[in-house]
C-alpha positions in Angstrom: 122.8 -20.0 71.7 121.8 -18.6 75.1 118.6 -19.4 76.9 117.7 -15.6 76.6 118.1 -15.6 72.8 116.1 -18.8 72.5 113.2 -17.2 74.5 113.3 -14.1 72.2 113.3 -16.3 69.1 110.4 -18.3 70.4 108.5 -15.1 71.1 109.0 -13.9 67.6 108.0 -17.2 66.1 105.0 -17.2 68.5 103.8 -14.0 66.9 104.4 -15.4 63.4 107.2 -12.8 62.7 110.6 -14.0 61.6 113.8 -12.1 62.4 114.3 -11.2 58.8 110.8 -9.7 58.6 111.4 -7.6 61.7 114.6 -6.2 60.2 112.8 -5.4 57.0 110.2 -3.6 58.9 112.7 -1.5 60.8 114.6 -0.7 57.6 111.4 0.5 55.8 110.5 2.6 58.7 113.8 4.3 58.6 113.5 4.8 54.9 110.1 6.4 55.4 111.5 8.7 58.0 114.3 9.8 55.8 112.0 10.3 52.9 109.7 12.5 55.0 112.6 14.5 56.1 113.7 15.1 52.5 110.2 16.2 51.6 110.1 18.6 54.5 113.5 20.1 53.6 112.4 20.5 49.9 109.1 22.1 50.9 110.8 24.4 53.4 113.4 25.5 50.8 110.7 26.1 48.2 108.8 28.3 50.7 111.9 30.3 51.6 112.8 30.7 48.0 109.4 31.9 47.0 109.5 34.5 49.8 113.1 35.4 49.3 112.3 39.0 48.3 110.0 39.6 51.3 112.7 38.0 53.6 115.4 40.2 52.1 113.2 43.3 52.5 112.5 42.4 56.2 116.2 41.9 56.9 117.1 45.1 55.1 114.5 47.1 57.0 115.5 45.5 60.3 119.2 46.2 59.8 119.1 49.5 58.0 120.4 52.4 60.0 118.1 55.4 60.7 118.5 57.9 58.0 119.1 61.6 58.7 116.1 63.8 58.6 115.3 64.7 55.0 115.8 68.4 54.1 113.5 69.9 51.5 114.6 72.3 48.8 115.1 75.9 50.0 114.9 78.4 47.1 117.3 81.2 47.5 115.5 84.4 48.4 115.3 87.0 45.7 117.5 90.0 46.5 115.4 92.9 47.8 115.3 96.0 45.7 117.4 98.8 47.2 115.5 102.0 48.0 118.7 104.1 47.6 121.7 103.8 45.4 124.3 101.5 46.8 127.5 103.1 48.2 130.5 103.0 45.9 132.6 99.8 46.3 135.7 99.9 48.3 138.9 99.6 46.3 140.1 96.0 45.9 143.0 94.3 44.3 142.3 93.2 40.7 143.8 89.7 41.4 141.1 89.0 44.0 138.4 89.2 41.3 139.9 86.5 39.2 138.5 83.0 39.7 141.2 80.3 39.1 140.6 78.4 35.9 140.4 75.1 37.9 137.6 76.3 40.1 134.1 75.0 39.3 130.7 75.9 40.8 130.7 72.6 42.6 133.9 73.5 44.4 133.2 77.2 45.1 129.5 77.8 45.4 128.8 74.8 47.6 131.9 74.9 49.7 130.9 75.5 53.3 133.1 77.4 55.7 132.5 74.8 58.4 133.2 71.1 58.1 130.5 69.0 56.4 127.9 67.4 58.6 128.5 63.8 59.5 125.3 62.8 57.6 122.9 64.6 55.3 119.8 63.7 53.4 117.8 65.7 50.8 114.0 65.0 50.5 114.2 64.0 46.8 110.9 62.3 45.8 111.1 58.9 44.1 109.8 57.0 41.1 111.0 53.8 39.6 111.8 54.1 35.9 108.8 51.7 35.3 106.2 53.5 37.4 103.6 50.7 36.8 106.1 47.9 37.1 106.0 47.2 33.3 109.6 46.5 32.5 109.2 46.5 28.8 111.7 47.5 26.1 111.0 51.2 26.7 111.1 51.3 30.5 114.3 49.3 30.6 115.9 52.3 29.1 114.4 55.2 31.1 116.8 55.4 34.1 118.2 58.7 32.8 114.7 60.2 32.4 113.6 59.1 35.8 116.8 60.4 37.5 116.4 63.9 35.9 112.7 63.9 36.7 113.3 63.2 40.4 115.8 66.1 40.6 113.3 68.4 38.8 110.5 67.3 41.1 112.7 68.1 44.2 113.4 71.6 42.9 109.7 72.0 42.3 108.9 71.3 45.9 107.4 67.9 45.4 107.5 66.2 48.9 109.6 63.2 49.7 108.0 59.8 49.0 106.9 57.9 46.0 105.5 60.0 43.1 102.0 58.9 41.9 102.6 56.3 39.2 100.5 58.0 36.5 102.1 61.4 37.2 105.6 59.9 36.9 104.7 57.9 33.7 103.3 61.0 32.0 106.4 63.0 32.7 108.8 60.2 31.6 106.9 59.9 28.3 107.2 63.7 27.9 110.9 63.5 28.4 111.2 60.6 25.9 109.3 62.7 23.3 111.5 65.7 23.9 114.7 63.6 23.6 113.5 62.1 20.3 113.0 65.6 19.0 116.3 66.8 20.4 118.7 63.9 19.8 116.7 61.6 17.5 116.8 58.9 20.3 116.2 58.6 24.0 118.2 55.5 25.0 121.6 55.6 26.8 122.2 59.3 27.0 125.5 60.5 28.3 125.9 62.9 31.2 126.6 65.8 28.7 123.4 64.9 26.8 121.5 64.7 30.0 122.8 68.1 31.0 121.7 69.5 27.6 118.3 67.9 28.2 118.0 69.5 31.6 118.7 72.9 30.2 116.5 72.6 27.1 113.5 70.9 28.6 113.4 72.2 32.2 115.2 75.5 31.8 117.9 74.9 34.3 120.1 78.0 34.2 123.3 76.1 35.0 124.4 72.5 34.7 127.8 71.2 35.6 129.6 68.0 34.5 132.3 67.3 37.0 135.2 65.2 35.9 136.6 62.6 38.3 134.5 63.8 41.3 135.6 63.0 44.8 133.4 61.7 47.6 133.9 65.1 49.3 132.8 67.0 46.2 129.6 64.9 46.0 128.9 65.4 49.7 129.5 69.1 49.4 127.0 69.5 46.5 124.4 67.6 48.5 124.9 69.7 51.6 124.5 72.8 49.3 121.1 71.4 48.4 121.9 69.9 45.0 121.2 66.2 44.3 123.9 64.6 42.1 123.2 62.5 39.1 125.7 59.6 38.7 126.2 57.5 35.6 127.3 53.9 36.4 128.2 50.5 35.1 125.0 49.1 36.6 126.2 45.6 37.1 129.0 46.8 39.4 126.5 48.2 41.8 125.5 44.7 42.9 121.9 45.7 43.7 120.1 42.4 44.6 116.8 43.8 43.4 117.9 44.2 39.8 116.8 41.5 37.4 120.0 39.5 36.9 122.6 40.3 35.7 121.6 43.9 36.0 121.8 46.8 33.5 125.0 47.5 31.6 124.5 51.3 31.9 122.5 53.0 34.6 121.9 56.4 36.2 120.9 57.1 39.8 120.6 60.1 42.0 122.7 60.7 45.1 120.5 62.6 47.6 122.6 62.2 50.8 125.1 60.2 52.8 125.3 58.6 56.2 127.9 58.8 58.9 129.0 55.2 58.3 130.2 55.7 54.7 127.2 55.2 52.5 125.5 57.3 49.9 121.7 57.7 50.2 120.4 57.3 46.6 117.2 57.2 44.7 117.8 54.3 42.3 115.0 54.1 39.7 116.2 50.7 38.6 114.0 49.0 41.2 110.7 49.8 42.9 112.7 49.4 46.2 115.2 52.1 45.2 113.9 54.9 47.4 116.7 56.0 49.8 118.7 53.0 48.8 122.1 52.8 50.5 125.3 52.0 48.6 128.8 52.1 50.1 130.9 55.1 49.0 133.4 52.8 47.2 130.6 50.9 45.4 129.3 54.1 43.7 132.7 55.5 43.0 134.0 52.2 41.5 130.8 51.8 39.4 130.8 55.4 38.2 131.2 55.3 34.4 129.6 57.4 31.6 128.1 55.9 28.5 130.7 55.4 25.8 128.8 54.3 22.8 128.4 50.7 23.6 132.1 49.9 24.2 133.2 48.2 27.5 131.3 50.4 29.9 134.1 50.2 32.5 136.1 52.3 30.1 133.6 55.2 30.3 134.6 58.5 32.0 134.1 59.0 35.7 131.8 62.0 35.8 128.9 63.4 37.7 126.1 65.9 36.9 124.9 68.7 39.1 122.0 70.9 37.9 121.3 74.2 39.5 117.8 75.8 39.5 
């Protein structure tokens, strides 16, 4: 033993502390430090978890691209009454008057002569399907009603933004009552049934169910001023705001698109669904009509356009 070690030992004994006691003290201090660190990590995690939605909203708002300026509904002007008889029409070939059987209003009426804009956005007003946030057995089934109501409100000139909750709730309840009279039920209506509802309840003069729509067809309808109602296998949308695992069947409204390949939607399945962005591929892959409760991914790929 060196003289230096002897001196240190004497000093420890002089203080009445043995080497073993000092080691125990250091060990306990390290344990305490580790325990405090664990407590800090647990508390921090709990705080972050409790605020996960607010954090997600903050990140989404901070990283979301600027949307195109919203375009309100522009009714077509009524044709002016002619003061004099129109001139006789010029002779035309008969074949030019025949519309090919494959043509549809979505492909012909809305088709612009110029290329589509890089981005477009209709000012469709928004309501969640549970306007007061009460996700009971009824309001879990009212996405179709909310989607149709938002399109109707757009055509009625209701401004962009969230519709007052009581107004939306009253209208959703009216639609439910009408469906119960019309179909005998209101849950899980197909696109064809939703089209029938639009005609019977709101008096839309024309509805169109488009089979296997393309992205370009949907964009064309939007640019022509017509929101598009899309039926989906809701769980394939991957919306983080849905209550897990998400709805089996769900309808949303495509109101526009961005230059970087996203649809601008009004998704009534969440209170945060106004102008919610989905990738083109996400919507197109999730697009499936209700098929009577069978595997929803076997449902048809269809879209609904209603014309005022």
